[in-house]
C-alpha positions in Angstrom: 183.1 68.2 158.8 186.2 69.7 160.7 186.6 68.6 164.3 188.8 70.3 166.8 192.3 68.5 167.4 192.7 66.7 170.6 195.0 69.0 172.9 197.0 66.0 174.0 197.9 65.2 170.4 198.6 68.7 169.8 201.0 69.0 172.8 202.9 65.9 171.7 203.0 67.1 168.2 204.5 70.5 169.0 207.0 69.0 171.6 208.3 66.5 169.0 208.5 69.2 166.3 210.5 71.4 168.7 212.9 68.4 169.3 213.2 68.1 165.7 214.4 71.8 165.4 216.3 72.1 168.6 218.5 68.9 168.9 220.6 69.2 165.8 221.6 73.0 166.9 222.4 72.1 170.4 226.0 72.2 171.5 227.8 73.6 174.6 231.5 74.2 174.8 231.7 74.5 178.4 231.3 70.7 179.0 233.6 67.9 178.1 231.3 66.4 175.6 230.3 69.4 173.8 228.6 68.0 170.9 227.0 64.8 172.5 225.9 65.4 176.0 224.0 68.6 175.7 221.6 67.3 172.9 221.3 64.0 174.7 219.9 66.1 177.6 217.5 67.9 175.4 216.2 64.8 173.8 215.9 62.9 177.1 213.9 65.8 178.8 211.9 66.3 175.7 211.1 62.7 175.5 210.1 62.5 179.0 207.5 65.4 178.6 206.3 63.3 175.5 205.6 60.3 177.6 202.6 61.2 179.7 201.2 63.1 176.8 201.3 59.9 174.5 199.9 57.7 177.3 196.9 59.8 177.8 196.4 60.4 174.2 196.4 56.6 173.4 194.3 55.9 176.6 191.5 58.6 175.6 191.5 58.5 171.8 190.4 55.8 169.6 192.0 57.5 166.7 195.4 57.5 168.5 195.0 53.8 169.2 194.1 53.2 165.6 197.4 55.0 164.5 199.5 52.6 166.5 198.0 49.6 165.0 199.5 50.1 161.6 201.9 47.9 160.3 204.6 50.6 160.0 204.4 51.3 163.7 204.4 47.6 164.5 207.7 47.4 162.6 209.4 50.3 164.5 208.1 48.6 167.8 209.7 45.2 166.8 212.9 47.0 165.9 213.2 48.7 169.4 212.5 45.3 171.0 215.3 43.7 169.3 217.5 46.6 170.2 216.4 46.0 173.9 217.0 42.3 173.9 220.5 42.8 172.4 221.2 45.5 175.1 220.2 43.3 178.0 222.4 40.4 176.7 225.2 42.1 174.9 228.8 42.4 175.9 228.4 45.6 177.9 224.9 45.8 179.2 225.3 49.1 181.2 226.9 50.7 178.1 224.2 49.2 175.7 221.3 50.6 177.9 222.6 54.0 178.7 224.8 54.6 175.8 228.7 55.0 175.6 230.4 57.8 177.2 231.2 59.1 173.8 228.3 58.8 171.7 225.2 58.1 174.1 223.4 56.0 171.5 222.1 53.2 173.7 218.8 51.8 174.4 217.5 54.8 176.2 218.3 57.0 173.4 216.5 54.7 170.8 213.6 54.7 173.0 213.6 58.4 172.8 213.6 58.2 169.1 210.6 55.7 169.2 208.5 58.1 171.5 209.4 61.0 169.0 208.2 58.8 166.3 205.0 57.9 167.9 204.4 61.5 168.8 204.8 62.6 165.2 202.5 59.7 163.9 199.6 60.6 166.4 200.4 64.4 166.4 200.3 64.8 162.5 197.4 62.3 162.2 195.8 63.3 158.9 196.7 67.0 159.1 198.4 68.1 156.0 199.4 71.5 157.6 201.2 69.6 160.5 202.8 67.5 158.0 204.3 70.6 156.3 205.3 72.1 159.8 207.3 69.1 160.5 209.1 69.3 157.2 210.0 73.0 157.9 211.1 72.1 161.4 213.5 69.6 159.8 214.7 72.1 157.0 215.3 75.2 159.2 218.2 73.3 161.2 219.8 72.5 157.9 219.8 76.1 156.7 221.5 77.3 159.8 224.1 74.5 160.2 225.0 74.9 156.8 225.5 78.7 157.1 227.7 78.0 160.3 229.5 75.3 158.5 230.4 77.8 155.7 231.4 80.4 158.2 233.9 77.8 159.8 235.2 77.0 156.4 236.0 80.7 156.0 237.9 80.8 159.2 235.1 82.3 161.2 234.0 80.3 164.3 233.1 82.3 167.5 232.5 79.0 169.5 235.2 76.5 168.7 239.1 76.9 167.5 239.4 76.2 164.0 242.5 73.9 164.8 240.0 71.4 166.2 238.8 70.5 162.7 242.1 71.1 160.8 244.1 68.1 159.7 247.8 67.9 158.7 250.2 70.9 158.4 251.6 72.9 155.5 250.7 71.9 151.9 248.9 68.9 153.4 246.7 71.0 155.7 243.0 70.4 155.4 240.1 72.2 156.8 237.0 70.2 157.0 233.9 72.0 158.7 232.0 70.3 161.4 229.1 72.7 161.9 227.2 71.9 165.1 227.8 68.1 164.8 231.4 68.0 166.1 232.9 65.9 162.9 232.8 66.6 159.2 231.4 63.1 158.4 228.5 63.5 160.9 227.8 67.1 159.3 227.7 65.6 155.9 225.4 62.8 157.0 223.0 65.1 158.8 222.6 67.5 156.0 221.7 64.8 153.6 218.3 64.6 155.4 217.7 68.4 154.7 219.3 69.2 151.3 217.0 67.3 149.0 214.1 67.8 151.5 214.6 71.7 151.2 214.4 71.4 147.3 211.1 69.7 147.6 209.9 72.4 149.9 210.9 75.1 147.5 209.1 73.4 144.7 205.8 73.1 147.1 206.0 76.6 148.6 205.4 80.0 147.3 207.0 83.5 147.8 209.3 84.1 150.8 208.9 80.5 151.9 210.1 79.4 148.5 213.2 81.7 148.8 214.0 80.4 152.3 213.7 76.8 151.2 216.0 77.5 148.0 218.6 79.0 150.4 218.3 76.1 152.7 219.1 73.7 149.6 222.0 75.9 148.6 223.5 76.3 151.9 223.1 72.6 152.8 224.7 71.5 149.5 227.7 73.8 149.9 228.3 72.7 153.5 228.3 69.1 152.4 230.9 69.8 149.7 233.2 71.9 152.2 233.0 69.2 154.8 235.0 67.0 152.5 232.9 63.9 153.4 233.3 61.8 150.4 230.6 59.4 151.3 228.0 62.3 151.8 229.1 63.6 148.2 228.2 60.1 146.8 224.9 60.1 148.7 224.2 63.9 147.5 224.9 62.5 143.8 222.3 59.7 144.2 219.8 61.9 145.9 220.0 64.6 143.0 219.8 61.7 140.4 216.8 60.3 142.1 215.0 63.6 142.3 215.5 64.2 138.7 214.4 60.7 137.6 211.3 60.8 139.7 210.3 64.2 138.5 211.3 63.8 134.8 211.2 60.2 134.2 208.1 58.2 132.9 206.0 61.2 132.4 206.0 64.5 130.4 207.9 67.5 132.1 205.2 69.2 134.1 206.9 72.0 135.9 205.0 74.0 138.6 203.7 77.5 137.5 206.3 79.4 139.3 209.2 77.5 137.7 207.9 78.0 134.2 208.0 81.7 134.6 211.4 83.4 134.1 211.6 84.6 137.7 211.4 81.0 138.9 214.3 79.8 136.8 216.3 83.0 138.0 215.7 81.7 141.6 216.8 78.1 140.9 220.1 79.5 139.0 220.7 82.1 141.7 220.6 79.1 144.2 222.9 77.1 142.3 225.4 80.0 141.5 225.2 80.8 145.4 226.2 77.3 146.3 229.1 77.3 143.9 230.4 80.7 144.7 230.3 79.7 148.4 232.4 76.8 147.8 234.8 78.4 145.3 235.4 81.5 147.5 235.8 79.7 150.7 239.5 78.9 151.9 238.3 75.3 152.3 238.0 74.7 148.6 241.7 73.8 148.4 240.8 71.2 151.1 237.8 70.0 148.9 240.2 69.5 146.1 242.6 67.5 148.2 239.7 65.3 149.5 238.4 64.8 145.9 241.8 63.6 144.6 242.0 61.2 147.6 239.0 59.5 146.1 241.3 58.1 143.2 244.6 58.0 145.1 243.5 56.3 148.3 244.7 52.6 148.5 242.1 51.8 151.0 238.8 53.7 151.6 238.8 56.1 154.6 241.9 55.0 156.6 241.3 51.3 156.2 237.6 51.3 156.1 237.3 48.4 153.8 239.7 46.3 156.0 237.6 47.4 158.9 234.5 46.1 157.2 236.3 42.7 156.3 237.3 42.4 159.9 233.9 43.2 161.1 232.1 40.7 159.2 234.1 38.1 161.0 232.1 38.8 164.0 228.8 37.9 162.4 228.7 34.1 163.3 229.7 34.9 166.9 226.7 37.7 167.4 224.2 36.2 164.9 221.6 35.4 167.6 221.3 38.3 169.9 224.1 40.7 168.7 226.7 42.4 171.1 224.3 45.1 171.9 224.2 48.8 170.9 227.5 50.6 171.4 229.0 47.2 172.4 231.2 47.0 169.2 234.1 48.8 170.7 234.6 46.0 173.2 233.4 42.9 171.2 235.6 43.9 168.0 239.0 43.6 169.7 239.5 39.8 169.2 238.7 40.2 165.6 241.0 43.3 164.6 243.6 42.1 162.1 247.2 43.0 161.9 246.7 44.8 158.9 244.1 47.1 160.4 246.2 47.6 163.4 249.0 49.0 161.0 246.5 51.2 159.0 244.6 52.7 161.9 247.6 53.0 164.5 246.4 53.6 168.0 242.7 54.3 166.9 240.2 52.0 168.2 237.0 51.6 166.4 233.8 52.1 168.0 231.8 51.0 165.1 232.4 49.2 161.7 231.5 52.7 159.9 228.6 50.9 158.1 225.3 51.1 159.6 224.2 47.7 158.0 227.2 45.8 159.3 226.6 47.3 162.6 223.0 46.5 162.6 223.7 42.6 162.2 226.7 42.8 164.6 224.9 44.8 167.2 221.4 43.3 167.1 221.9 40.0 165.3 220.0 38.5 162.4 216.8 39.7 163.8 218.2 43.3 164.0 219.3 43.4 160.4 215.8 41.9 159.3 214.0 44.4 161.5 216.2 47.3 160.2 215.8 46.4 156.6 212.1 45.9 156.8 211.8 49.3 158.5 213.7 50.9 155.6 211.8 49.1 153.0 208.4 50.0 154.5 209.4 53.7 154.8 210.5 53.8 151.2 207.5 51.9 150.0 205.1 54.3 152.0 206.7 57.4 150.6 206.6 56.4 146.9 202.9 55.1 147.2 202.0 58.6 148.8 203.7 60.4 146.3 202.0 58.6 143.3 198.4 59.4 144.9 199.4 63.1 146.0 198.6 66.3 144.2 201.3 67.9 142.2 202.8 70.2 145.0 202.7 67.5 147.6 204.1 65.1 145.1 207.3 67.1 144.6 207.5 67.8 148.4 207.5 63.9 148.7 210.0 63.7 146.0 212.5 65.6 148.1 211.8 63.4 151.1 212.2 60.2 149.2 215.5 61.6 147.7 216.9 62.7 151.2 216.1 59.3 152.4 217.8 57.4 149.6 221.0 59.8 149.7 221.2 58.9 153.6 220.8 55.2 152.8 223.8 55.4 150.4 225.9 57.3 153.0 225.0 54.8 155.6 227.4 52.4 153.9 230.1 54.8 155.2 228.9 56.0 158.6 227.0 55.2 161.8 224.2 57.3 163.4 224.9 59.8 166.0 221.9 61.4 168.0 220.9 64.1 165.5 220.9 61.5 162.5 219.2 58.9 164.4 216.4 61.3 165.4 215.9 62.2 161.8 216.0 58.6 160.7 213.1 57.6 162.8 211.4 61.0 162.0 211.6 60.1 158.3 209.9 56.9 159.2 207.2 58.9 160.8 206.8 61.3 157.9 206.4 58.2 155.6 203.5 56.9 157.5 202.1 60.3 158.0 202.2 61.0 154.4 200.3 57.9 153.5 197.7 58.9 156.2 197.4 62.4 154.8 197.0 61.4 151.3 194.5 58.8 152.0 192.4 61.1 154.1 192.3 63.7 151.5 191.2 61.2 149.0 188.4 60.1 151.1 187.2 63.6 152.3 189.5 66.5 151.5 187.8 68.5 154.4 188.4 66.3 157.0 191.4 67.0 159.2 191.7 65.5 162.8 189.8 63.4 165.0 187.3 62.8 167.9 187.9 63.4 171.4 187.3 60.6 173.9 185.7 60.8 177.5 187.7 62.0 180.3 188.9 59.3 182.8 190.3 61.4 185.6 191.7 58.6 187.5 193.8 57.7 184.3 194.7 61.3 184.0 196.1 61.4 187.5 198.1 58.3 187.2 199.5 59.6 184.0 200.5 62.8 185.5 202.0 61.3 188.4 204.0 59.0 186.1 204.9 61.8 183.8 206.2 64.0 186.6 208.3 61.3 187.9 209.8 60.7 184.4 210.4 64.3 183.8 211.9 64.6 187.3 214.1 61.6 186.7 215.2 62.9 183.2 215.9 66.4 184.6 218.0 64.9 187.6 220.0 62.6 185.4 220.6 65.1 182.6 221.7 67.8 185.1 223.9 65.6 187.0 225.6 64.5 183.9 226.0 68.0 182.6 227.5 69.2 186.0 230.0 66.3 186.1 231.1 67.1 182.5 231.8 70.8 183.5 233.8 69.4 186.2 235.9 66.8 184.4 236.6 69.5 181.7 238.0 71.8 184.5 240.0 68.8 186.0 241.6 68.1 182.4 242.3 71.9 181.8 244.0 72.0 185.3 246.8 69.6 184.1 248.3 72.1 181.8 249.0 74.5 185.0 250.1 71.5 187.0 247.5 72.5 189.6 247.0 69.3 191.7 244.1 70.7 193.7 242.5 71.8 190.3 242.7 68.4 189.0 241.7 66.6 192.2 238.6 68.6 193.5 236.6 68.7 190.3 237.7 65.2 189.4 236.3 63.9 192.6 233.0 65.7 192.0 232.8 64.1 188.4 233.1 60.4 189.3 230.3 60.4 191.7 228.1 61.3 188.8 225.4 58.6 187.8 227.4 57.2 185.0 227.8 53.4 185.1 229.9 53.4 181.9 233.0 54.4 183.8 233.8 57.4 181.5 234.6 60.1 184.3 236.7 57.4 186.2 238.8 57.0 183.2 239.1 60.8 182.3 239.9 61.5 186.1 242.7 58.8 185.9 244.0 60.1 182.8 244.2 63.8 184.0 245.9 62.6 187.4 248.5 60.6 185.1 249.3 63.5 183.0 249.8 65.5 186.1 252.0 62.9 187.7 254.2 62.9 184.6 254.9 66.6 184.2 258.3 68.0 185.5 260.3 71.0 185.0 258.8 74.4 184.0 255.3 72.9 184.2 255.6 72.5 188.1 254.9 75.8 189.7 258.0 77.6 191.2 256.1 77.9 194.7 255.9 74.2 194.9 258.9 72.6 196.6 260.2 69.5 195.1 259.2 67.5 198.1 255.6 68.8 197.8 255.6 67.9 194.0 256.9 64.3 194.7 254.2 63.8 197.3 251.3 65.0 195.2 252.7 63.1 192.2 252.7 59.8 194.2 249.4 60.4 195.6 248.1 61.2 192.2 249.6 58.0 190.7 247.9 55.9 193.4 244.6 57.5 193.1 244.9 57.3 189.2 245.5 53.4 189.5 242.4 53.1 191.6 240.2 55.2 189.1 241.6 53.4 186.1 240.6 50.0 187.6 237.0 51.3 188.3 236.8 52.3 184.6 237.8 48.8 183.5 235.0 47.2 185.5 232.4 49.5 184.2 233.2 50.5 180.7 233.5 48.9 177.2 237.1 49.9 176.7 239.0 47.5 179.0 242.2 47.7 176.6 242.3 51.4 177.1 242.0 51.2 180.8 244.8 48.7 181.1 247.1 50.8 178.9 246.5 53.7 181.2 247.4 51.3 184.3 250.5 50.2 182.2 251.5 54.0 181.9 251.0 54.6 185.6 252.8 51.3 186.8 255.7 52.3 184.4 255.9 55.6 186.0 255.8 54.1 189.5 258.3 51.5 188.4 256.0 48.6 189.6 257.0 46.2 187.0 255.4 43.1 188.5 252.1 45.0 188.2 253.2 46.3 184.8 253.8 42.9 183.5 250.4 41.7 184.7 248.5 44.4 183.2 250.3 44.8 179.9 249.5 41.1 179.4 245.8 41.9 180.0 246.0 44.7 177.6 247.5 42.3 175.1 245.0 39.7 175.8 242.3 42.0 174.9 244.0 43.5 171.8 246.9 41.4 170.5 247.9 44.0 167.9 248.1 47.0 170.4 251.7 48.3 169.9 251.7 50.5 173.0 250.6 47.2 175.1 253.5 45.1 173.7 255.9 48.0 174.3 254.8 48.2 178.1 255.1 44.4 178.2 258.8 44.5 176.7 259.7 47.1 179.3 258.5 44.9 182.2 260.2 42.0 180.8 263.4 44.0 180.5 263.2 45.3 184.1 262.7 41.6 185.3 265.8 40.3 183.2 263.7 38.5 180.7 265.7 39.8 177.6 264.3 37.2 175.2 260.8 38.2 176.1 261.4 41.8 175.7 263.2 41.2 172.3 259.9 39.2 171.3 257.7 41.9 172.4 259.6 44.6 170.7 259.8 42.7 167.4 255.9 42.5 167.6 255.7 46.3 168.4 257.9 47.2 165.6 255.8 44.9 163.3 252.7 46.9 164.0 254.2 50.2 163.1 252.2 51.9 160.4 255.2 52.4 157.9 257.2 49.1 159.1 259.7 48.4 156.2 258.8 51.3 154.3 261.7 53.5 155.2 265.0 54.1 153.1 268.4 54.1 154.7 268.4 57.9 155.7 264.9 57.6 157.2 265.7 54.4 159.0 269.1 56.1 160.4 267.0 59.0 161.6 264.5 56.7 163.5 267.2 54.9 165.1 269.0 58.1 166.2 265.6 59.2 167.6 265.4 56.3 169.8 269.0 56.7 170.7 268.3 60.4 171.7 265.4 59.3 173.7 267.4 56.6 175.4 270.0 59.1 176.5 267.4 61.5 177.9 265.9 58.9 180.1 269.2 57.5 181.2 270.1 61.2 182.4 266.8 61.3 184.1 267.4 58.0 186.0 265.1 55.8 184.2 267.4 53.1 183.1 264.8 50.5 182.3 263.1 52.8 179.7 266.4 53.9 178.5 267.4 50.2 177.7 263.9 49.8 176.2 264.6 52.6 173.7 267.8 51.1 172.6 266.1 47.7 171.9 263.6 49.5 169.9 266.6 51.2 168.0 267.9 47.7 167.3 264.7 46.4 165.9 264.3 49.5 163.9 267.8 49.1 162.4 267.0 45.7 161.0 270.1 44.5 158.6 269.8 47.4 156.0 271.5 50.3 157.7 275.2 50.0 158.6 275.3 53.7 160.1 272.5 52.5 162.3 274.4 49.5 163.8 277.5 51.9 164.4 275.5 54.2 166.3 273.7 51.4 168.4 277.0 49.7 169.2 278.4 53.1 170.4 275.1 53.7 172.5 275.4 50.1 174.0 279.0 50.6 175.0 278.2 53.9 176.8 275.3 51.9 178.6 277.6 49.2 179.6 275.7 46.5 177.5 278.8 45.1 176.0 277.5 42.1 174.6 274.7 43.9 172.6 277.4 46.3 171.5 279.4 43.4 170.2 276.3 42.2 168.3 275.9 45.6 166.6 279.6 45.7 165.7 279.3 42.3 164.2 276.3 43.3 162.1 278.4 46.4 160.8 281.2 44.2 159.6 278.6 42.0 157.9 277.1 44.8 156.1 279.9 47.3 155.6 281.8 47.6 152.4 284.3 50.1 153.7 287.7 48.2 154.9 288.7 50.9 157.4 285.3 50.8 159.1 285.4 47.0 159.2 288.9 47.1 160.8 287.7 49.6 163.4 284.7 47.5 164.3 286.9 44.5 164.7 289.2 46.5 167.1 286.2 47.3 169.3 285.0 43.8 169.3 288.4 42.7 170.7 288.3 45.5 173.4 284.8 44.5 174.3 285.7 40.9 174.6 288.6 41.6 177.0 286.1 43.5 179.2 283.7 40.7 179.1 286.3 38.0 180.0 285.9 36.6 176.6 282.4 35.4 177.4 279.4 35.9 175.1 276.6 35.2 177.6 273.2 36.2 176.2 
């Protein structure tokens, strides 16, 4: 007997399905966070619409309540509970609840994922057609994003400049397509969800649908390859191997009828040839070769990723109970970062361990990793069980889903979730339970599809409508305010290039009043003001007088300091906030405040080269030469290639420091000029006689005669040229006369 679907369940189902299709495709280049904020807004508003529908459906339908009592749903709910607890008690509660400014992957976003999960479980119910609709809704974005990524690799992108995803220059130039994801690694991770799934759909479909699915498979695979994401390549290989093993292993080869025919094989061969040709003919093919060679030649995985994993694991004892909270890693990791990682990563601060499993135990504690592992195991077990019991066509579709999920699990060793991939992870968990429900229902009664309709409680309906309207209104208000603020802050940042103070000031002030407790807009506004304040020369409009520019510059510095302090109070990147303060205080020549804030930056991140450089500057300005030498030595030790330079390279570096010192001295910034000379001294070490000669002359020109004598003495100790030694001795005698024969340090 076939019973009419409940309208509430249908509404929730179609809303959730629409989110699966729309969220991965959403980006908007007119906002500052083009790849994050627009899809967060779509997800938040869509989830707010889902909320009253689900409340009413659960309240009025026994079938819906029965769906939520299943063990798999309980596991997902427990996982969300662990995330909630870690958010409240984490190192940055506001950031953990609302999500970081960059990623928006906090508790609110995870709650949206959970609502989509529930909507799919209840909406699909035991309906095989709806299960298939969801698979197509997830496959279609893969096809479109794959096509867009291939266009990017060919140099055609109507939305984003190619330079934003081009790395290196000349022979080292590498183009890595990003699709709609914003980064090649995120593109590869997302397409692993769709590539084997598309192949499964091709085996389970007929006619035009099969051809579309095959095209989706080919485009997704080709896009994964041109993305240059090595972890995704590994995941794809595992997915393909698992697909073949499940379909060919342990039983006789039983291909579907369409594939037995010659036309079917031609379709498969055509799809494979299309993928290969797209990769080979793409201008990015050379980039693919470079990335492939790096698998063998790299000393460490992915710019120090193995070192990052090692350092991250040191955090486990401290955060084993409740974790540091989602998105809290950026702040919590600073005391655990090693000197080795600092040398490899340079100025980059890691927002994640780049390993989803390590992230789980650090962010959510031991309970979090247990819940995460249990959810993964339950999802895989449900999919395999349903596959064994399903008919031939659905079995091959489930093979594609299993293979996609396994491929993603492999790549999760090298990546962390963003909004699109996080949504699909929860959706695959929903598909696993729905597949088991559909197969079980068909085995019991192939004619039955969906469920009863409960009596209407109008009081409950009214309450749900009021609650839902409030939730939708709040989601719309919050999303639109953030989008408006992002447009404004983007305008403020762009106005720096033309030295338009009002163009920075007015939109920046509008942005910082947005409802963003993470402090991101305060930081960006402060940085834009700082960049404006340090501009000079041709960047200053000719119509502005020097006095006007100086006045606006001083006002910009003062306002930037206030905004930077505000960002430190609210955000999870205090080290960046203090470095920005140091930059501003150096420009203002407020060396007392500079020393205090540089010391704070060093306290948060002891291996921050810029922090030690600013602290050395403050020490030098206050006459603490020994302190300056000490901080410069630390700074030099953190340089990425410290100790890896030959004499010519070292001499070029020293000359670069000396050149910057001369420029700063001519500009009247004597403290910074002396700092560059001290850096040159640290860079010279005891391996480069020409470096010491250049430094000695520079110190003489600057009037630092004791330092000049030190460099001449170093030259005498290292030089093997008698004439050069005699000349140095003569300079020392002359300088000793000028200093009265004293050598006071």
